C-alpha positions as CSV (number, residue, x, y, z in Angstrom):
1,M,181.9,-210.0,-59.5
2,E,184.4,-211.9,-56.7
3,D,183.0,-214.8,-54.8
4,V,183.2,-214.4,-51.6
5,Y,184.9,-217.5,-48.9
6,V,182.5,-218.0,-45.7
7,H,184.4,-219.9,-43.9
8,G,182.6,-223.2,-42.7
9,L,180.4,-223.1,-46.1
10,E,182.0,-226.5,-47.5
11,W,180.9,-228.1,-44.6
12,T,177.8,-226.8,-42.7
13,V,174.3,-228.5,-44.2
14,K,171.4,-226.2,-43.3
15,E,167.8,-228.2,-42.1
16,L,164.8,-225.9,-41.8
17,F,164.6,-222.2,-41.0
18,T,168.4,-220.8,-40.3
19,Y,169.7,-217.4,-40.3
20,P,171.6,-217.1,-43.7
21,N,175.0,-216.0,-41.8
22,E,174.7,-219.1,-39.3
23,F,177.4,-222.2,-40.2
24,I,179.1,-224.5,-38.1
25,Y,181.9,-222.4,-37.5
26,W,184.2,-224.6,-35.1
27,S,184.6,-227.5,-36.6
28,I,186.9,-230.6,-35.8
29,Q,189.8,-228.7,-34.9
30,I,187.8,-227.5,-32.2
31,V,187.2,-230.5,-31.2
32,M,190.3,-231.1,-30.9
33,Y,191.8,-228.3,-29.1
34,P,189.8,-229.6,-25.6
35,L,190.8,-232.9,-26.0
36,M,194.6,-232.0,-26.1
37,T,194.6,-230.2,-23.1
38,G,193.0,-232.3,-22.0
39,L,195.3,-235.2,-22.3
40,V,197.7,-232.5,-20.8
41,A,196.1,-232.2,-17.5
42,G,195.0,-235.5,-16.9
43,A,198.3,-237.2,-17.8
44,F,200.2,-233.9,-15.3
45,V,197.5,-235.1,-12.8
46,L,198.4,-239.1,-12.8
47,S,201.8,-238.0,-12.8
48,S,201.6,-236.3,-9.3
49,L,199.2,-239.2,-8.1
50,Y,202.9,-240.0,-6.9
51,H,204.8,-236.9,-6.6
52,V,202.2,-234.9,-4.1
53,F,200.0,-238.2,-3.2
54,G,202.8,-240.8,-2.5
55,Q,201.1,-243.3,-4.4
56,K,204.5,-245.7,-4.8
57,D,202.7,-248.0,-7.1
58,L,202.7,-245.0,-9.9
59,K,206.3,-244.7,-9.6
60,D,206.7,-245.7,-12.8
61,M,203.9,-244.4,-14.3
62,A,204.6,-241.3,-12.8
63,K,207.8,-240.7,-14.8
64,F,205.8,-241.5,-17.7
65,S,203.1,-239.4,-17.9
66,L,205.3,-236.3,-16.4
67,V,207.4,-236.8,-19.8
68,F,204.7,-237.3,-22.1
69,S,202.5,-234.6,-20.3
70,F,205.2,-232.5,-21.9
71,A,205.4,-233.5,-25.1
72,L,201.5,-233.1,-25.0
73,L,201.4,-229.7,-24.2
74,I,203.5,-228.5,-26.7
75,A,201.0,-230.1,-29.2
76,A,197.8,-229.1,-27.4
77,P,198.0,-225.2,-29.0
78,M,198.1,-226.5,-32.4
79,P,194.5,-227.5,-33.1
80,L,194.2,-223.2,-32.8
81,M,196.6,-222.4,-35.1
82,F,195.4,-224.6,-37.7
83,H,192.0,-223.5,-37.3
84,L,192.5,-219.6,-37.7
85,Q,192.8,-217.9,-41.0
86,H,195.7,-215.8,-39.8
87,P,198.2,-218.4,-37.4
88,L,200.1,-215.8,-37.1
89,R,198.4,-213.8,-34.8
90,G,197.9,-216.4,-32.6
91,V,201.4,-216.1,-31.2
92,E,199.7,-212.3,-29.6
93,V,197.7,-214.8,-27.4
94,F,201.2,-215.6,-25.6
95,F,203.4,-212.4,-25.8
96,T,200.2,-209.8,-25.2
97,P,198.2,-211.7,-22.2
98,H,195.5,-210.4,-19.9
99,F,192.9,-211.4,-17.8
100,T,190.1,-209.6,-19.2
101,S,189.6,-212.3,-22.1
102,A,189.9,-216.3,-21.5
103,I,191.3,-216.3,-24.2
104,S,194.2,-214.1,-23.6
105,A,194.3,-215.6,-20.1
106,F,195.5,-218.6,-21.5
107,G,198.5,-217.0,-22.7
108,I,199.9,-216.8,-19.2
109,V,198.1,-219.8,-17.6
110,F,199.8,-222.2,-20.5
111,F,203.5,-220.5,-20.2
112,T,203.3,-220.8,-16.3
113,Y,202.3,-224.4,-16.8
114,S,205.1,-225.3,-19.2
115,M,207.1,-223.3,-16.6
116,I,206.5,-226.1,-14.3
117,V,206.1,-229.0,-16.1
118,A,209.5,-228.3,-17.4
119,S,211.2,-227.7,-13.9
120,E,209.6,-230.6,-12.5
121,I,211.1,-233.1,-15.5
122,W,214.6,-231.2,-14.9
123,F,214.4,-231.8,-11.1
124,V,213.4,-235.5,-11.6
125,Y,216.0,-236.6,-14.3
126,R,218.9,-234.0,-12.9
127,K,220.6,-236.7,-12.0
128,Y,220.5,-238.8,-15.2
129,F,221.5,-235.5,-16.6
130,V,225.0,-235.4,-14.7
131,E,225.8,-239.1,-15.0
132,Q,224.8,-239.3,-18.8
133,A,227.4,-236.0,-19.0
134,L,230.0,-237.6,-17.1
135,A,229.7,-240.7,-18.7
136,L,230.1,-239.3,-22.1
137,K,233.5,-237.8,-20.9
138,G,236.3,-238.6,-23.0
139,K,234.2,-240.8,-25.6
140,E,234.8,-240.7,-29.3
141,G,232.2,-240.6,-32.1
142,L,229.9,-237.8,-33.4
143,R,226.7,-239.3,-31.3
144,N,228.8,-239.2,-28.5
145,A,230.2,-235.8,-28.7
146,V,226.1,-234.8,-29.7
147,M,224.8,-235.8,-26.3
148,R,227.8,-235.0,-24.4
149,C,226.9,-231.5,-25.3
150,I,223.4,-231.7,-25.0
151,Y,223.2,-233.5,-22.1
152,R,225.9,-230.9,-20.4
153,A,223.6,-228.1,-21.5
154,L,220.6,-230.0,-19.8
155,T,222.5,-230.2,-16.3
156,L,222.6,-226.1,-16.5
157,G,225.9,-226.3,-14.6
158,A,224.3,-228.3,-11.3
159,Y,226.6,-230.9,-10.8
160,D,226.6,-231.5,-7.2
161,I,223.9,-234.9,-6.9
162,S,225.1,-236.0,-3.6
163,E,222.3,-237.6,-1.1
164,K,221.8,-233.8,-0.2
165,A,221.5,-232.2,-3.1
166,L,218.7,-234.9,-4.5
167,E,216.8,-234.6,-0.7
168,K,215.9,-230.9,-2.3
169,D,215.4,-231.9,-5.9
170,E,212.8,-233.9,-4.3
171,K,211.2,-231.5,-1.5
172,V,211.2,-229.1,-5.0
173,I,209.6,-231.8,-7.3
174,K,206.6,-232.1,-4.6
175,V,206.3,-228.6,-4.5
176,L,205.9,-228.4,-8.5
177,A,203.7,-231.2,-8.5
178,G,201.9,-229.7,-5.7
179,V,201.4,-226.4,-7.7
180,G,201.1,-227.6,-10.9
181,I,197.6,-229.5,-10.3
182,P,195.4,-226.4,-9.9
183,V,197.5,-224.9,-13.0
184,A,196.9,-228.1,-15.1
185,C,193.0,-228.2,-14.4
186,F,193.0,-224.5,-14.8
187,L,194.4,-225.0,-18.1
188,H,191.7,-227.0,-19.1
189,G,188.9,-225.9,-16.6
190,Y,189.1,-222.6,-18.9
191,A,187.9,-224.3,-22.5
192,G,185.3,-225.4,-20.5
193,F,184.6,-221.9,-18.9
194,I,184.8,-220.3,-22.7
195,F,181.7,-222.7,-23.6
196,G,179.7,-222.4,-20.5
197,S,180.0,-218.8,-20.8
198,V,178.6,-217.8,-23.7
199,K,175.3,-217.2,-22.8
200,A,173.5,-217.1,-27.0
201,N,173.8,-220.5,-26.5
202,A,171.4,-222.6,-24.5
203,L,173.5,-225.9,-24.7
204,W,176.5,-224.3,-23.8
205,M,175.5,-222.6,-20.9
206,T,175.6,-224.2,-17.5
207,P,178.4,-223.4,-14.6
208,L,179.1,-227.5,-14.4
209,M,180.6,-227.1,-18.2
210,P,184.5,-226.2,-17.0
211,V,184.5,-229.2,-14.2
212,I,182.9,-231.7,-16.6
213,F,185.5,-230.8,-18.4
214,I,188.4,-230.9,-15.9
215,M,187.3,-234.6,-14.8
216,S,186.6,-235.7,-18.4
217,A,190.3,-234.6,-18.9
218,I,191.7,-236.3,-15.9
219,V,190.1,-239.6,-17.4
220,S,191.2,-238.6,-21.2
221,G,194.6,-238.3,-20.2
222,I,195.1,-241.5,-17.6
223,A,193.3,-243.7,-20.1
224,L,195.9,-242.1,-23.2
225,C,199.2,-242.8,-20.7
226,M,197.8,-246.0,-19.3
227,L,197.5,-247.2,-23.4
228,T,200.7,-245.7,-24.4
229,Y,202.3,-247.5,-22.0
230,I,201.1,-250.7,-22.4
231,V,201.9,-250.5,-26.4
232,I,205.5,-249.2,-25.7
233,M,206.0,-252.6,-23.1
234,E,204.2,-254.6,-25.9
235,W,207.0,-253.0,-28.2
236,K,209.7,-254.0,-26.1
237,K,208.6,-257.4,-24.9
238,F,208.4,-258.2,-29.2
239,R,212.0,-256.8,-29.2
240,I,213.2,-259.2,-26.5
241,K,211.6,-261.8,-27.6
242,T,212.5,-261.4,-31.3
243,S,216.6,-259.9,-30.8
244,R,219.6,-261.9,-30.9
245,R,221.5,-260.1,-28.1
246,P,220.9,-260.4,-24.7
247,W,218.7,-258.2,-22.4
248,E,218.9,-257.1,-18.7
249,V,216.1,-257.9,-18.2
250,T,213.6,-260.4,-19.8
251,A,210.2,-260.6,-21.4
252,E,208.3,-262.3,-18.6
253,E,209.7,-259.4,-16.4
254,V,208.7,-257.0,-18.4
255,G,205.2,-258.7,-19.2
256,G,204.8,-259.0,-15.5
257,V,205.4,-254.6,-14.9
258,E,203.5,-254.3,-17.1
259,I,200.2,-256.1,-16.0
260,D,200.6,-255.1,-12.4
261,L,201.0,-251.6,-12.9
262,V,198.1,-251.6,-15.5
263,R,195.8,-252.7,-12.9
264,K,197.1,-250.6,-10.5
265,T,196.3,-247.5,-12.4
266,S,192.8,-248.4,-13.4
267,K,191.6,-248.6,-10.4
268,Y,192.5,-244.5,-10.3
269,L,190.7,-244.5,-13.7
270,I,187.6,-246.2,-12.5
271,G,187.4,-243.2,-9.7
272,F,187.8,-240.4,-12.2
273,M,185.6,-242.4,-14.8
274,I,182.5,-242.6,-11.8
275,A,182.8,-238.7,-11.0
276,A,182.9,-238.0,-14.6
277,F,180.0,-239.7,-15.7
278,T,178.1,-238.8,-12.4
279,L,178.3,-234.7,-13.7
280,E,177.4,-235.2,-17.2
281,L,174.4,-237.1,-16.0
282,L,173.8,-234.5,-13.2
283,D,173.9,-231.6,-16.2
284,L,171.8,-234.0,-17.9
285,V,168.9,-234.0,-15.4
286,F,168.9,-230.3,-14.5
287,R,168.9,-228.6,-18.1
288,G,165.5,-231.4,-18.3
289,Y,164.2,-230.2,-14.9
290,T,164.7,-226.7,-15.0
291,A,163.2,-226.8,-18.7
292,V,163.8,-222.8,-19.6
293,K,162.6,-221.1,-23.2
294,S,165.5,-223.1,-24.9
295,W,164.6,-226.6,-23.9
296,D,162.4,-227.5,-27.0
297,I,164.7,-227.4,-29.1
298,L,167.5,-228.6,-27.4
299,R,165.2,-231.9,-26.0
300,S,165.1,-232.6,-29.8
301,V,168.7,-231.7,-30.6
302,I,169.7,-234.1,-27.2
303,Y,166.6,-237.0,-27.7
304,G,166.9,-236.5,-31.2
305,K,169.3,-235.6,-33.2
306,D,172.2,-236.2,-31.7
307,F,170.7,-239.1,-29.6
308,T,173.1,-241.7,-31.4
309,N,175.9,-239.8,-31.1
310,I,175.2,-239.0,-27.2
311,F,173.3,-241.8,-25.1
312,I,175.0,-245.0,-27.8
313,L,178.3,-243.5,-28.7
314,Q,179.2,-241.4,-25.9
315,Y,178.1,-242.8,-23.2
316,G,177.0,-246.1,-23.8
317,L,180.2,-247.4,-26.3
318,G,182.5,-244.8,-24.4
319,N,181.4,-245.1,-20.8
320,I,179.4,-247.6,-19.4
321,L,180.8,-250.2,-21.5
322,P,184.3,-249.9,-20.7
323,F,183.3,-249.2,-16.9
324,I,181.9,-252.8,-17.1
325,L,185.2,-254.0,-18.9
326,L,187.5,-252.8,-16.5
327,L,185.7,-253.9,-13.5
328,L,185.5,-257.4,-14.4
329,P,187.8,-259.5,-12.4
330,R,191.1,-260.6,-13.8
331,A,191.7,-258.1,-16.1
332,S,194.3,-258.6,-19.6
333,I,196.1,-256.2,-21.5
334,R,193.7,-256.8,-24.4
335,R,190.5,-256.4,-22.7
336,T,192.3,-253.3,-21.0
337,V,193.6,-252.0,-24.7
338,L,189.8,-252.5,-25.9
339,A,188.9,-250.2,-22.6
340,L,191.1,-247.6,-22.8
341,C,190.2,-247.2,-26.6
342,L,186.5,-246.9,-25.9
343,V,187.5,-244.4,-22.9
344,L,189.3,-242.2,-25.3
345,F,186.2,-242.6,-28.0
346,G,184.2,-241.7,-25.6
347,V,185.5,-238.8,-24.2
348,F,186.3,-237.4,-27.8
349,M,182.3,-237.8,-28.6
350,M,182.0,-236.0,-25.3
351,R,183.5,-233.2,-27.2
352,W,182.4,-233.2,-30.2
353,N,179.1,-233.5,-28.5
354,V,179.6,-230.0,-27.2
355,V,181.2,-228.7,-29.7
356,I,179.7,-229.7,-32.4
357,G,176.1,-230.3,-31.4
358,G,176.0,-227.0,-29.9
359,Q,176.2,-225.6,-33.1
360,A,173.5,-228.2,-34.5
361,F,170.5,-225.6,-33.8
362,S,169.8,-222.6,-35.3
363,L,169.8,-219.3,-32.9
364,T,165.4,-219.3,-34.7
365,F,164.9,-222.4,-32.8
366,A,163.5,-223.4,-35.6
367,G,166.1,-225.2,-37.8
368,Y,169.4,-227.7,-37.8
369,M,173.1,-227.3,-39.0
370,H,174.5,-230.4,-39.5
371,Y,178.5,-231.0,-40.2
372,N,180.1,-232.9,-43.0
373,I,183.6,-233.5,-42.1
374,P,186.2,-233.1,-45.2
375,I,187.7,-236.8,-45.5
376,L,189.6,-236.4,-48.8
377,P,190.5,-232.7,-49.1
378,H,190.6,-230.2,-52.2
379,N,192.3,-227.0,-50.7
380,I,193.9,-226.0,-47.4
381,E,190.9,-225.4,-45.5
382,T,189.0,-228.6,-45.7
383,F,192.8,-230.0,-44.9
384,K,193.1,-228.2,-41.9
385,E,189.2,-229.1,-40.7
386,G,189.1,-232.2,-42.1
387,V,190.1,-236.1,-41.1
388,L,193.9,-235.7,-41.9
389,G,194.5,-232.1,-40.2
390,A,192.8,-234.0,-37.1
391,L,195.1,-237.2,-37.5
392,L,198.2,-234.7,-37.9
393,I,197.8,-233.1,-34.6
394,G,196.8,-236.6,-32.5
395,I,199.9,-238.0,-34.5
396,M,201.9,-234.9,-33.7
397,P,202.0,-235.9,-29.6
398,F,203.5,-239.4,-30.0
399,G,206.6,-238.1,-32.3
400,L,207.6,-235.5,-29.6
401,F,207.4,-237.6,-27.2
402,W,210.0,-239.8,-29.2
403,V,212.3,-237.3,-29.3
404,F,212.1,-236.8,-26.1
405,N,212.9,-240.3,-24.9
406,R,215.8,-240.4,-26.5
407,V,216.9,-238.0,-24.2
408,V,215.0,-238.8,-21.3
409,P,214.8,-241.8,-20.1
410,S,210.8,-241.6,-19.0
411,L,210.7,-245.3,-19.1
412,K,212.3,-248.3,-16.9
413,Y,212.9,-250.6,-19.7
414,K,215.0,-249.0,-22.5
């Protein structure tokens, strides 16, 4: 008799009374999926604070976060591709979208948002594309020839960079950014909607789930953009100090811009952190106050099985501690980096506690299941649903951003 493969069998540990066909089906990749889409939405909202709301102190960060958002956007669907048993079927979501299913609607929202971000990047950097296409004209060398072809293609034949034309570009950018904010929120809010609409799961069934996901998404996106920006700027300062050739700017000038921009952006991060943390606490208090029939098993999970994950790791290390670090006066780069890492860890734990914690109790309401994440893979499934698969997804947007930044100068100091 042939062995039948059961998805989830290799990493699910059962306790007490559970159904024989119950397993942890949604693993680390389903944790990474809302995390990645949240980073996309958060990065775009950060860029829109300048383009839509005129926060001029965020101009440099806005340009950087817009390009970074596009890199994150391309990597966002990959956790689903890793998780699917037949990943080639995932393409059908994009080619046959409809609104009768939250998953299918994702195809429309994803393509719409992709076009908005790509169009906004084009209008923001159109002048640069034209200047580079003209500057490289006539220059010899294979690299110059390749880059000239790339920039000529990116101009789309629009070589008018007069003051009047650039003013029109600015107006279009503002419209695209304004339209993109609700689309970005819907892109990630639908992930919360999927969880919140599952009536069979007592932990997920709440109308606050999409709003909680959106707020925590903005927090994670801003934190990741700030952290990435700091790392790049620190690397620039190191290169300037160790380089023998002269640079247009000094390491002190780069450092001054860096700390000033980080301190200004931290104010917005703190505001969104307060909103996200308040919503999560409101949801927790509401569940305890209403105390529906499933509250007994939920209470045993929240205050028992997952107490460390929720109250110590998520709320303690991931929310309260970084909030205090960011509020302390005279913020330094090192302290800010620590706070940002903790914020990202807290958002990751929030996704973990929702996805994995929501599957921790059996539908019998008398048993529990635990997820032992595969560390060293021994087959393709334990690779995709384990630590290495999650790390591959996490590294992917940084590689894409490095490629994009070779063509689009998203950073002021190159």
